[in-house]
N, CA and C of each residue as an Amber inpcrd file, in Angstrom:
protein
   372
 -11.7210000-132.4250000 -28.9100000 -10.8370000-131.6940000 -29.8870000
 -11.3690000-131.5900000 -30.8230000 -11.2080000-130.5160000 -31.8320000
 -12.1670000-130.3320000 -33.6360000 -10.6490000-131.1320000 -34.0360000
 -11.1040000-131.3460000 -35.0330000 -10.0240000-131.6830000 -35.8910000
  -9.3320000-130.3030000 -36.2860000  -7.5310000-130.7640000 -36.8380000
  -6.9040000-129.4210000 -36.9520000  -7.3690000-129.4810000 -38.9580000
  -6.8190000-128.2910000 -39.6810000  -7.1010000-128.0770000 -40.9420000
  -5.8340000-128.1910000 -41.0120000  -5.9010000-128.8370000 -42.6040000
  -4.0020000-128.6570000 -43.5490000  -3.1360000-127.7410000 -42.9980000
  -3.5290000-126.7490000 -42.8750000  -2.5850000-125.9750000 -42.9550000
  -2.5360000-125.5930000 -41.0990000  -3.1370000-125.8520000 -40.2940000
  -2.6010000-126.0690000 -39.0470000  -1.5220000-127.1920000 -38.7400000
  -1.9660000-128.6250000 -39.8150000  -1.3680000-129.4900000 -39.3040000
   0.2590000-129.2590000 -40.1070000   0.2520000-128.2710000 -41.2090000
   1.6630000-127.8450000 -41.9130000   2.5580000-127.1510000 -40.9220000
   1.9760000-126.1920000 -40.4410000   2.1890000-125.5410000 -39.4180000
   2.9690000-125.7240000 -38.5650000   2.2270000-126.8950000 -37.8590000
   2.9210000-127.4690000 -36.6950000   3.8260000-128.4200000 -36.6340000
   3.8690000-129.4010000 -38.1130000   4.4940000-129.4790000 -38.5570000
   6.2210000-128.9870000 -38.9700000   5.7850000-128.0200000 -39.3010000
   7.4370000-127.2830000 -39.3740000   7.5880000-126.2250000 -38.3190000
   6.6550000-126.0720000 -37.0760000   7.1930000-125.6250000 -36.1880000
   7.9820000-127.1780000 -35.0220000   7.2590000-128.1930000 -35.1070000
   7.7930000-129.4870000 -34.6620000   9.3320000-129.5170000 -35.3370000
   9.5530000-129.4660000 -35.9090000  10.9930000-129.7770000 -36.6080000
  11.8850000-128.6390000 -36.2460000  11.7390000-127.2800000 -36.4920000
  12.1160000-126.1670000 -36.3900000  12.6890000-126.4990000 -34.4990000
  11.4780000-126.2240000 -33.8920000  11.8340000-126.7870000 -32.2540000
  12.7210000-127.5860000 -31.5060000  12.3020000-129.0390000 -32.2940000
  13.1700000-129.7640000 -32.2390000  14.6150000-129.5470000 -32.4270000
  15.1760000-128.9440000 -33.6650000  16.3160000-128.7190000 -34.0350000
  16.6750000-127.7510000 -32.9880000  16.6750000-126.4430000 -32.4140000
  16.6700000-125.8840000 -31.2620000  17.1180000-126.4610000 -30.5070000
  16.1620000-127.2860000 -29.8610000  16.2400000-128.2090000 -28.5460000
  17.7010000-128.6320000 -28.6780000  17.7310000-129.5270000 -29.7710000
  18.8440000-130.2050000 -30.1480000  20.1220000-129.7160000 -30.0570000
  20.3130000-128.2420000 -30.4540000  21.6520000-127.5280000 -29.8090000
  21.8450000-127.3290000 -28.7240000  20.9350000-127.1420000 -27.6870000
  21.5740000-127.2820000 -26.3090000  21.6870000-125.8410000 -26.2970000
  20.9660000-124.8310000 -26.3420000  21.4790000-123.4750000 -26.2560000
  20.6120000-123.0710000 -24.3620000  19.5730000-124.0270000 -24.1610000
  19.3610000-123.4640000 -22.6150000  20.0530000-123.7030000 -21.5990000
  20.0140000-123.0120000 -20.5310000  20.8310000-123.3020000 -19.1560000
  20.1230000-123.6970000 -18.1680000  18.7330000-124.1110000 -18.6950000
  18.4860000-124.2730000 -17.4710000  19.0000000-125.8370000 -16.3330000
  19.2190000-126.1530000 -15.3570000  19.6910000-127.0350000 -14.9940000
  19.1530000-128.5670000 -15.2520000  17.2960000-128.3710000 -14.6830000
  16.7570000-129.2710000 -15.2640000  16.4500000-129.8600000 -16.8880000
  17.2440000-129.0990000 -17.7310000  17.0440000-129.5850000 -18.9030000
  18.7970000-130.1670000 -19.5260000  19.5020000-129.9640000 -18.1680000
  20.8620000-130.5600000 -18.7110000  21.4590000-131.8910000 -18.8530000
  21.5450000-131.9210000 -20.0780000  21.5280000-133.8640000 -20.4680000
  20.8140000-134.6430000 -20.6820000  19.3310000-133.9580000 -20.9800000
  18.1980000-134.5250000 -21.0670000  17.9150000-134.6610000 -22.2430000
  17.3460000-135.8630000 -23.3670000  17.2100000-135.6640000 -24.7010000
  15.4020000-135.9020000 -24.6930000  15.3520000-134.2490000 -25.0130000
  13.6510000-134.2420000 -25.4310000  13.2470000-134.4140000 -26.7670000
  11.9570000-135.2270000 -26.9510000  11.4850000-135.2690000 -27.7860000
  10.0350000-134.4470000 -28.1870000  10.0560000-133.5860000 -29.0750000
   8.7680000-132.9890000 -29.3320000   8.1580000-133.9460000 -30.2510000
   6.9690000-134.8680000 -29.6550000   6.0640000-135.5060000 -30.4240000
   4.9830000-135.2230000 -31.6390000   4.3900000-134.2470000 -30.7430000
   3.6370000-132.9960000 -31.9620000   3.1750000-131.7150000 -31.0370000
   2.7310000-130.9370000 -32.2890000   2.8930000-129.6580000 -32.2760000
   1.5870000-129.2740000 -32.5710000   0.2320000-128.8590000 -31.9290000
  -1.1110000-128.8390000 -32.0390000  -0.9950000-127.2540000 -32.4840000
  -1.4670000-125.9600000 -33.2490000  -1.6930000-124.6640000 -33.4210000
  -3.1650000-124.1860000 -33.7110000  -3.0410000-123.2730000 -33.0900000
  -4.6240000-122.8440000 -33.0530000  -4.7470000-122.1740000 -34.2520000
  -5.9020000-122.0550000 -35.0150000  -6.6400000-121.7660000 -36.0010000
  -6.2000000-120.3410000 -36.6270000  -5.6910000-119.2610000 -35.9710000
  -4.8650000-118.2100000 -36.3620000  -3.4520000-118.7400000 -36.3070000
  -3.0190000-119.3520000 -35.9270000  -1.6800000-120.3660000 -36.0720000
  -0.5840000-119.0550000 -35.1290000  -1.0870000-118.4530000 -34.1740000
  -0.7710000-117.4890000 -33.2920000   0.0530000-118.0360000 -32.1490000
  -0.6500000-119.1720000 -31.6910000  -0.3990000-120.2620000 -30.4600000
   0.2050000-121.4790000 -31.2710000   1.3240000-121.8300000 -30.3840000
   1.0370000-123.7480000 -30.5660000   1.4710000-124.3670000 -29.3630000
   1.1790000-125.3290000 -29.1320000   0.9650000-126.0550000 -27.9270000
   2.2440000-127.5550000 -28.6690000   3.3770000-127.6290000 -27.5560000
   4.1010000-128.8120000 -27.6870000   4.0750000-129.4820000 -26.9300000
   3.6440000-130.8000000 -27.8040000   3.8280000-132.1690000 -26.7760000
   5.3050000-133.0530000 -26.5480000   5.2990000-132.8190000 -25.6860000
   7.0130000-133.7050000 -25.0330000   7.1650000-134.7620000 -24.3470000
   7.9680000-135.4360000 -24.4970000   8.6290000-136.7580000 -24.0620000
   9.8390000-136.6990000 -23.6470000  10.3390000-136.6300000 -23.1030000
  11.4850000-137.0270000 -22.4870000  11.9140000-138.4670000 -22.1340000
  13.4800000-139.1680000 -23.1560000  13.9080000-140.2720000 -23.0660000
  14.3790000-140.9480000 -21.3520000  13.8970000-141.9700000 -20.9060000
  14.2300000-142.1120000 -19.3630000  14.0390000-141.3940000 -18.3150000
  12.9900000-140.2370000 -18.7470000  12.8170000-139.1850000 -17.2780000
  11.0230000-139.4350000 -16.9700000  11.0140000-139.6920000 -15.6460000
   9.9120000-139.1290000 -15.2960000   9.4250000-137.9790000 -14.4250000
   9.9450000-137.4150000 -14.6260000   9.4340000-135.5200000 -14.2410000
   9.3300000-134.7660000 -15.3720000   8.6280000-135.3750000 -16.3370000
   8.4770000-134.5820000 -17.8950000   8.0270000-133.3560000 -17.6520000
   6.7250000-132.8630000 -16.2140000   6.4970000-131.8990000 -15.7520000
   7.4900000-131.1850000 -15.6180000   8.3820000-131.2240000 -14.9770000
   9.4770000-130.2610000 -14.2290000   9.8770000-129.7710000 -15.6810000
  10.3300000-130.6600000 -16.3400000  11.0240000-129.9470000 -18.2790000
   9.9040000-129.3710000 -18.7830000   8.5050000-130.0150000 -19.0950000
   7.7430000-128.8900000 -19.0700000   7.3870000-127.5440000 -18.6300000
   7.4850000-127.3590000 -17.1380000   7.5970000-126.1730000 -17.0410000
   8.9820000-125.4890000 -17.0700000   9.7290000-125.9920000 -17.1470000
  11.2480000-125.2740000 -17.5960000  11.2970000-124.1480000 -18.7790000
  10.9670000-125.1670000 -19.5540000  10.3530000-125.1130000 -21.4490000
   9.1680000-123.8430000 -21.6310000   8.7120000-124.2760000 -20.6200000
   7.7220000-122.6490000 -20.5810000   8.3060000-121.4800000 -20.1070000
   9.0250000-121.7500000 -19.1730000   9.9650000-120.5330000 -18.8060000
  10.8830000-119.8460000 -19.3920000  11.4800000-120.9070000 -20.3960000
  12.3120000-120.1530000 -21.9130000  11.4230000-120.1810000 -23.0570000
  10.0250000-119.9590000 -22.7260000   9.5870000-120.1170000 -24.0680000
   9.9100000-119.0290000 -24.9850000  10.3340000-117.6200000 -24.0930000
  10.1080000-116.0040000 -25.0150000  11.8200000-116.6310000 -25.6440000
  13.3370000-117.0400000 -25.5020000  14.0070000-117.2780000 -25.8310000
  13.8040000-118.4180000 -27.4320000  13.0700000-119.6840000 -26.6500000
  12.7860000-120.1450000 -27.9340000  11.7710000-120.2050000 -29.2160000
  10.6190000-118.7280000 -28.5390000   9.8940000-118.6210000 -29.7660000
  10.8780000-117.5750000 -30.4770000  12.0600000-116.6440000 -30.0100000
  12.6290000-115.9290000 -30.8160000  13.6660000-116.6170000 -31.3970000
  13.9070000-117.8550000 -31.3370000  14.8900000-118.4950000 -32.0790000
  13.9060000-119.5030000 -33.3590000  13.1060000-119.4130000 -32.8150000
  11.8550000-120.3490000 -33.6330000  11.4420000-119.2860000 -34.6390000
  11.0260000-117.9870000 -34.3060000  11.2150000-117.1030000 -35.4780000
  12.3690000-116.4300000 -36.5020000  13.4270000-116.9840000 -36.5520000
  14.7680000-117.5920000 -36.7240000  14.3060000-118.4240000 -37.9860000
  14.1710000-119.0840000 -37.2680000  13.9460000-119.9880000 -38.3580000
  12.7730000-120.9610000 -39.2280000  11.6020000-120.4600000 -38.9920000
  10.7850000-120.2260000 -40.4480000   9.9380000-119.1930000 -40.4600000
   9.5740000-119.4800000 -41.3790000   9.1490000-117.8880000 -42.2360000
   7.3040000-118.0960000 -42.5610000   6.9740000-117.6260000 -41.1560000
   5.6410000-117.5420000 -40.9230000   5.2790000-115.9740000 -40.7730000
   4.0840000-116.2200000 -41.1830000   3.5830000-114.3660000 -41.0440000
   3.5910000-114.3210000 -39.3950000   3.1990000-114.8850000 -38.6410000
   3.0490000-114.6170000 -36.9160000   4.2630000-115.9870000 -36.3770000
   4.9270000-115.6320000 -35.3300000   5.6850000-116.6570000 -35.1760000
   4.4020000-116.7440000 -33.9110000   4.8730000-118.1740000 -33.9600000
   3.6500000-118.5800000 -32.6270000   3.8170000-118.5850000 -31.2950000
   3.2520000-118.0680000 -30.1680000   3.7310000-118.1950000 -28.9890000
   3.5090000-119.7330000 -28.4650000   4.8060000-120.4340000 -27.6850000
   4.9450000-121.4200000 -27.6160000   4.4010000-121.6820000 -26.2820000
   3.4540000-123.0180000 -25.7170000   2.9630000-123.4450000 -24.4690000
   3.5000000-125.1300000 -25.0690000   4.2300000-125.2730000 -23.7140000
   4.6710000-126.9130000 -23.4620000   4.0770000-127.8210000 -22.6450000
   3.4390000-128.7730000 -23.1590000   3.0430000-130.2040000 -22.1090000
   3.2750000-131.3930000 -22.5650000   3.2630000-132.3070000 -20.9830000
   3.6740000-133.4600000 -20.8380000   2.8140000-134.2050000 -21.7420000
   3.4310000-134.9860000 -22.9810000   2.3170000-136.0290000 -24.2820000
   2.5610000-137.3870000 -23.1670000   1.3050000-137.6460000 -22.9460000
   0.8980000-138.6230000 -21.7180000   0.5120000-139.9340000 -22.6330000
   0.2630000-139.7030000 -23.4120000  -0.5430000-140.8800000 -24.7300000
   0.2510000-142.2310000 -24.3620000   1.6220000-142.2910000 -24.7220000
   2.1800000-143.1540000 -24.4930000   1.9170000-144.1060000 -23.4150000
   2.0240000-143.4520000 -21.9530000   1.4080000-144.2410000 -20.6960000
   0.1000000-144.8340000 -21.0680000  -0.8230000-143.8780000 -21.4920000
  -1.8370000-143.9730000 -21.7040000  -2.2240000-145.6150000 -22.5750000
  -1.0220000-145.7540000 -23.9130000  -1.1370000-147.1040000 -24.3640000
  -1.0580000-148.1520000 -23.8180000  -0.0530000-147.6360000 -23.4640000
   1.0680000-148.6240000 -22.5520000  -0.0320000-149.4450000 -21.3740000
  -0.8920000-148.2960000 -20.8120000  -1.8450000-149.0750000 -19.6230000
  -2.8780000-149.9980000 -20.4650000  -3.3560000-149.3640000 -21.6860000
  -4.4580000-150.0010000 -21.9350000  -4.1490000-151.4500000 -22.5870000
  -2.9510000-151.4800000 -23.0710000  -2.5620000-152.6640000 -23.2960000
  -2.2270000-153.7050000 -22.2040000  -1.9520000-153.2730000 -20.7490000
  -1.8110000-153.6310000 -19.9880000  -3.0680000-154.5490000 -19.5040000
  -3.9060000-153.5630000 -19.6540000  -5.7020000-154.0200000 -19.4890000
  -5.7840000-154.8920000 -20.0460000  -5.5650000-155.2440000 -21.5400000
  -6.2820000-156.2420000 -22.5350000  -5.3820000-157.2710000 -22.1040000
  -4.1910000-157.5620000 -21.8990000  -3.5620000-158.2930000 -21.3050000
  -3.6820000-159.3370000 -20.2500000  -4.9740000-158.6750000 -19.2450000
  -4.7550000-159.3900000 -17.7650000  -5.7970000-160.4010000 -18.4550000
  -5.6440000-161.6850000 -17.2710000  -5.5900000-162.9630000 -18.0870000
  -7.3980000-162.6430000 -17.8160000  -8.4010000-162.4940000 -16.7320000
 -10.0170000-161.8460000 -16.7650000  -9.9980000-161.2130000 -18.2820000
  -9.5100000-160.3950000 -18.8840000  -9.9430000-159.6500000 -20.1110000
  -9.9740000-160.5690000 -21.2700000  -9.2080000-161.3810000 -21.1990000
  -8.5200000-162.1090000 -22.3270000  -9.8770000-163.2350000 -22.3480000
 -10.1470000-163.7540000 -21.0700000 -11.1400000-164.6990000 -21.1610000
 -12.3380000-164.2230000 -21.3440000 -12.4050000-162.6630000 -20.7260000
 -14.0880000-162.4890000 -21.3990000 -14.2710000-161.9670000 -22.8910000
 -12.8920000-161.8740000 -23.4600000 -12.7280000-161.8530000 -25.1080000
 -12.7940000-163.0580000 -25.8240000 -12.9490000-164.1910000 -25.2010000
 -13.3060000-165.2580000 -25.7220000 -11.8270000-165.3120000 -26.3770000
 -10.3970000-164.9260000 -25.9320000  -9.0330000-165.0590000 -26.4450000
  -8.6880000-166.2630000 -25.3100000  -7.8700000-166.9160000 -25.8610000
  -6.9560000-168.0620000 -24.9600000  -5.4140000-167.9150000 -24.4780000
């Protein structure tokens, strides 16, 4: 993946804060989203800032893919609400995906803490 420009990073942070605030208000009526604490960990914007991919995680929930699908279903509402919150030339089209980086980092830590790996690395 190509590194994002400063403009994309600034817009991504602006969108991340706004989407987090919108989700915190709790206006979405989907039963999958009821009572779920959703964290928007990162927003990646396209170079023209017309598309934004929101990486999400949910506190204590294993079915984050279902939550992402529900948010994608409500993306039209979220985009309209985002347009009222941010001052951008275009309101980006939102897409939600599960953020798997935390699980991957945990898996790498587990592998590095195995006795055989520690032995191969010369650690006791």
